[in-house]
N, C-alpha and C positions, 0 to 999 in steps of 0.2 A: 602603795604610794608613800613616800616619806615626806610628812609635812611638819616643818619646824623640828626636824630629827626625830619625828616620831614614826615608828614603823606600826602601821595600823593593820591589824590582823584579826579584828573583831566585827566583820562585816555581818556575821549571822545575828548579832545584836542590833546593829544599825549601820547603814552605810555612811560614807562621807558624802555631804550634800554638794552638788554641782553648783558653781557660781550661776549657771543658766537657771537652776531651780530656785536658788535663793533670791534671784532677781525678780521672781514673780511677786514677792512681797512688795517691792518697789512699784512694779506694774499695776498691782491692785490697788495700793494706796493712791497712786497718781489718777487712776480712773475715779476713785471716790472724791478726791479732791477737786477734780474738774467740774466747775460750776457752770460751763457753758450750757444753755438751754438744750442744744441740739444733741449733747453728749448725755446730759441728765435724762432726756427722753428715751435714749437708747441703752442706758445702763443695765436695765433688767434683760434686755436682748442679748447684750454682750456677755453677761454673766451667764445666762443660759447657755451660751455659746461655749463657755468652759466645760459645763457639764457634758454637753453633746460631744465636744472635742475629746474629753477624756474617756468616755465610753468607745468612741471610734478608734483612738489610739491603742487602748487595751485590747480591744478585738483584733486589730491588726497584729498586736504582739503575740497573742495566744492563739491566733488563727481560728477565728469564729466571726459571727456577725454581731455588730453593735446592739442589735435587738435583744441579744442573749446576755448583755452585760447590765448588771445593776450595780450602782455605786454604794459603797458602804464605809463605815468608818475604821473597822479593823477586822482582823481574822476572826476574833471572837464574835464580832457582829454578824460576820458572814455565817459562821457555824450555828449561832443562835437563830438566825433566820431560817436555815435549813431545818433546824429542829422544829420550828414552828410550822413550816410548809408540809413536811412529810407526815402523814398520818400513821401513827403507831399504835396499833391495838394492844390491849392488855397481854394477850397470849403470844405476842410477838417478841422479836429481840433485836438488838443492835450490836454489832461487832466493833470493839476497838482494841487495838494491840497495846501491849505494855510499854512500848518506847514512845507512846504519844505524849505530847505536850498537855497539861492539864485542861486547856480550852476544849479539847475534844470530848472530854467527859462532863465538864461543868455545863456545857451547853444543854444537856439532857436531864440533869438531876431533877429540876423542878417538874419537868414533863413526866419524868419516870415516877415521882412520888404521886402524881395525879393519876396516871394510867396503869401503873404497875407492870410495864413490860420489863424484859430482862436486858441488862447490859453485859454482855459476855466479854470477859477478859482474855484476849487472844495472846497466848505466850510467843514471843519471838524466840527465834532459835540462831545461836551463834551471831547475835547482833544483827539479824536480817529478819525482815518479814515479807513473805511470799505468798503468792496465790495457793501454793501447795499447803502453807500452813493455815491460811484462812479456810481451806477446803475442810480441815479437821473440825471446824466450829460452825460452819454454815449450814442452814436447813432450810425447808420450805417456809418457816416461820421468820426468817431473817428479813427484816425490812430495810435495813440501812447499814452500811459499812462506812465508817469514819476513818480516814486515813491521811496521814501527812505524806506528801509526795516525796520529801526529804526529811529524814528525822532530824530534829534539832540537837539531840543528844550525841549522835555519832555520824550524821551526814549520809546515812543509808538511803539510796535513791530507789524507790519502789518501781516495780514494773506495773504501771498503772493499767495498761491494756489488759494484761492478763487477769488482774484482780477485778476490773470492771467487767470482762467477760464472764468471770466466775459469778459475780454478784447478779448480772443479768440472767444467767441460766437458772437462778433460784427466784427470780422476780423481785430482786432487791436493788436498792439505788447505792451508787458509790459517791460519797461526798469527801472531796479533797481539799485538805488544808495546803495551799501552795506557797505559803509565805516563805519557806526556805529553798523554793525551787525558782519561782518566777522572778526574772531579772538576773539570775545567774546561769540557769540552764535554759536551753531552748524548749518551749512549751507548745504543744499543739493538742488542745483539748478535744478537738474533733477526732484526730487519729487515736487518742488515749481511750475515746468512748465514755468518758466520766460524764456524770449527771450534774454535779456541782463542782465548781473549783473556785474557791475564794482565798483572797490574800490581802492583808494590810499591805500598804505599799512603802512603809518606812524602812524596811529592811533592803532586800537586794535591789528594788527599784530605785530607792534613793529619793523617795517623795516625802513631804512633810507628814508628821503625825496626824492621825485622825482622818486619813484617806485610804481607800482601797476599793476592791472590786469583787463581785461574786458572778461568775459565769453559771447560768442556768440552760441547760440543754433545751433547744427550741421547742421540742414536743411537750416538755415540762412547763415552760413558760405559758403556754395555752391551756394546760390541764390544771395547774395549781393556781389557788387564790390567795391574795394578800389578806391580811387580818383586817384591814380597813382601806378605804379609798381616799385619795387626796384631790382636792380640787385642782391642783396643778397637772393632774393626770386626766382631766375631764375634757372631752372633745365637745366642740360647740355642737349643739341640738339643731335639727332641722336643716333646711336648705337656705342658700343665699349667703351664708358666712363663709369666710376663708377657712380652708381645712387646717386649723391648728388648735391648739389647746385654749379653751374657753377663757381661763383666767390669766391668759398672757395677751388678751386681745382688748385694746382700749375701747374699741367701738362696742364689743360685747359689755364691758364693764360699765359703760355710760348709758347703756340702753335701760330706760324706766321699765320696760316690759318684763325684765328678767326677775326671777325670784330665787330664793336658796333651795327651793324644792324643784326646780326644773330637772327632768330626767335626761341624763346625758350618758353617752357611751364613755368607757374608760379605755385609755391606751392599753392595747394588748401586746405589750412587750416587756422585757424584764424590768423596765422603768417603773412598772406598776407596784414592784416591790420596794421601791425606795421609800425612805422617810417622807421626802418631799416637802412642799412648803419652800420657804426661802432656805438657801442651801449653804454648804461650806464652799463658797465659789473659789476662794483662794486655794483651798486644798485641791478642788478640781483642776485649777489652773497649774498647780504644782505637779500634779499627777501627770497631766497631759504633757508638759515639758519634760518631765523625767523619763516617761516612755519614749517621747521623741528622740531622746539621747541615745536609749538602747536600740532603737531601730535605726539610728544613724551608724552606730558601731556595728550593728548586725549581731543578733543574739547567738546565732551559731558561731560567729568568731569569738565572742565573749566566752561561750561555753568551752570551746577548744583551748583557749588561753587558760582558763581556770583549771581544766583537767590536767594540762601540762605542768601547772604549778603544783597541782595535788600530787602528781607522780614524783615531781622533784622533792617535795616535802616528805612524802612517804619514804622514799628511798633514802633521804638524808637522815631520817629518824631511825631507820633500820641500821645504818652504819653506825649510829650511836647506841645500838642495842635496844632500841625501843620499838615495839610493834604497836600497831594502832588498832582500834576496835572499829575502824572504818573499812569499807569494802575495797579490795584491790581489784575487782572486776569492773571494766571500764563503764558498762551500762548502769551500774549501781553506784558509781563514784559521783561526787557532787563538788560543791564549793567549800565544804567543811571536812576537816580531818580531826579525830579525836584520839587521844592516847592516854594512858595512866601508868602509874607505878604499882598497880595491884590494888589501889583503893583498900589499904590495909585496915583491918578491924571495921570494915563497913564505912570508913570516913574518907575523905579526900583532903586530908592535911597536907600530904607532900604535893598533891597537885595544886592546891591553893597556893602553897609556898612557892612554887614555880611561877605561877601567874603574878604573884606579888614581886618575885624577883625580877621577873621580865618587865613589870611596869616601872621598877626602879631604873631600868635601862631604857625606857620609853618604847617599849615593845608591848603593844596592847593585844590581849587574847582573853578568853573567858575560861572559867571552869564550869562545865555543865554535866550533872550526873543524874541518872534516875535508873531504877530497877537493876541496880548492880552493875551498871556500865556507864560509859562516858569518860569524862576526865578533862584534860586540857583541850579545849576546842580552838582550832586555828581555822579561821575562814578568809577566803581571798576573793577578791572582785577583779574586774577587768583592769583597774588601776594599780593592782598589786604587781610588784616587779620581782625578778629572780633574786635581786640584791636584797629585797626585803625577806625573802625565805632564807637566803644565806645569813643574813644578820640573826634571824631568829634561831637557826640551828647553831650558829656560833655561841649565842647566849645560853642555849639548852646545854651545850657541851661544857661551858664554864660552870653552870649550875651543877652539873652532875660531878664535875671534879671537885667543887667546893664541898658537895654533899658527902663525898668519900673520904674527906680528910678526917 
């Protein structure tokens, strides 16, 4: 989408926020400013509704139940929570591939120092990471595989079903960083068979910073325990009370007979893993509205449009004599395409020069490299047009011409 003559092709960094999402700030401020007694009394209930609504919409988007969704702040937060929940013994190992973003590794480093387990570096092959590659590294002591559904450095989309099947054959869990997939591609966590799937929502979902979600497979929701309990997850004790959370009930809060030591059951859904207490209600409202937009467009429709733009871009680059380091196989294609000029001398000077040249023409892309691959990353969303791709290709052609002078 060209906005003020800007061609925005940096969606893998952050999406353009919809007016419907931005309007959430005004809606939330209006709620806080409303001093009517009947509204003041319902404020907490309304804001808790944002939390429930966000869980429900995310569950609808990724095809699971809302009881399997916990709200988090970011992808890093999601991965950190997984690293806390999964018991990894000193003689066990975790598999992480060399294309991953740093968050996949850093979430484990402190736990590794305490426990001494092994973090195995899985080598990608031809810019791909597959079940066959993981099979070379996995064994009966593998407890966890951490994997990005789509690699941020080159847009490679993994076969999650094949990798989750492999993990489960060895008794391991598969935790997926979905931040470069959800909102751009159609996601079905049940069909993929993954154990955990987390993502911050500020990228392809177009939600404000500081919001996101973590899917935890139902069986694991009941099996795993949080590090601590929150009073917002405590259910009212005994009989005669309405069936809801104790500390959201005015009758309970005003009862002289209660004490801080009352024994209560805790909600046994993924909600129990949330930080809880008073929450980022504005962020939850924004997440709910952002997901609603994706559901209105239809996520499969969004994916098909993006893949068609991917093909157009890849073919256009080929005509300019540029090959990509991204997959050309449909099931492994995504919303991002990366290419380079050889990363000469192990640096990305030429690639960065192109990014800066494009910025001067109001075309925004990124340069992302790791493990000897990557380069100029072009990332497309549902609002990207064919004209945007044409403008980008024309500017790259001009850059190449000027470079050869």
